[in-house]
C-alpha positions, -999 to 999 in steps of 0.1 A, spaced: -619 -277 601 -601 -250 610 -609 -214 612 -619 -198 576 -590 -181 565 -609 -157 541 -631 -144 573 -609 -110 575 -615 -104 536 -651 -117 535 -669 -88 516 -641 -83 493 -640 -119 484 -677 -118 476 -671 -86 455 -647 -104 434 -669 -134 431 -694 -109 419 -670 -96 391 -661 -130 382 -695 -146 381 -722 -116 377 -752 -141 385 -738 -140 423 -752 -106 428 -784 -124 435 -772 -150 460 -790 -152 493 -771 -150 527 -777 -187 529 -765 -193 492 -731 -172 503 -727 -191 535 -727 -226 515 -704 -210 490 -681 -197 517 -679 -230 534 -669 -248 504 -641 -224 497 -629 -229 534 -631 -264 531 -607 -265 501 -583 -241 515 -580 -258 548 -557 -285 532 -537 -259 518 -504 -248 539 -508 -219 561 -485 -197 541 -507 -202 510 -539 -190 529 -519 -160 542 -505 -152 506 -545 -152 492 -554 -126 520 -527 -107 512 -535 -108 475 -571 -99 479 -557 -69 501 -534 -59 474 -564 -58 448 -585 -39 474 -556 -14 473 -552 -12 436 -589 -3 435 -583 25 460 -555 39 439 -569 35 405 -608 46 413 -603 61 447 -627 34 465 -623 -1 476 -634 -35 458 -669 -34 475 -677 3 465 -668 -2 430 -696 -7 403 -694 -43 383 -672 -29 354 -650 -13 374 -640 -44 393 -643 -64 360 -615 -36 345 -595 -40 372 -593 -75 373 -588 -76 337 -558 -54 338 -541 -74 367 -550 -108 349 -528 -92 318 -498 -77 342 -461 -87 334 -459 -102 366 -468 -139 366 -475 -141 401 -503 -115 400 -518 -131 369 -516 -165 387 -533 -149 418 -562 -139 399 -570 -174 383 -566 -187 417 -592 -166 426 -614 -169 398 -608 -207 405 -622 -204 442 -651 -182 432 -662 -205 406 -658 -235 427 -680 -219 457 -705 -207 431 -711 -234 407 -708 -266 435 -735 -251 459 -764 -277 459 -789 -255 444 -767 -244 415 -759 -279 408 -799 -285 407 -804 -256 384 -777 -268 360 -790 -303 360 -759 -321 373 -766 -354 379 -733 -365 387 -730 -395 414 -703 -413 431 -717 -448 418 -713 -431 381 -737 -442 353 -752 -469 374 -770 -445 394 -787 -430 368 -802 -463 360 
């Protein structure tokens, strides 16, 4: 696997994940590491240009937070992060709306596909299908 494309914006991505999934605030370092590996693996198959755009979009969201609230995403209260993301998700520019939904998808993929989360949810799907449950 190549280098993790979100490494330069890791704290920002975690702050965004906590806005999308409030329960993520309770994640341990190991749980964050597993979520980060899942997201990095998903992004590794994407073109380099798309990965750069994703990092740029996260930095733009951080700059918007500074302009709107005088602080970056990591320093904002959860409600402020949520309001910012809600505003951007309703922006007239389709690209901004898609960006928020793409980030949300990555955050949810990383959080909800961790092994401990799947166990807690009782998710029992297996490659063998229904036969594995018998």
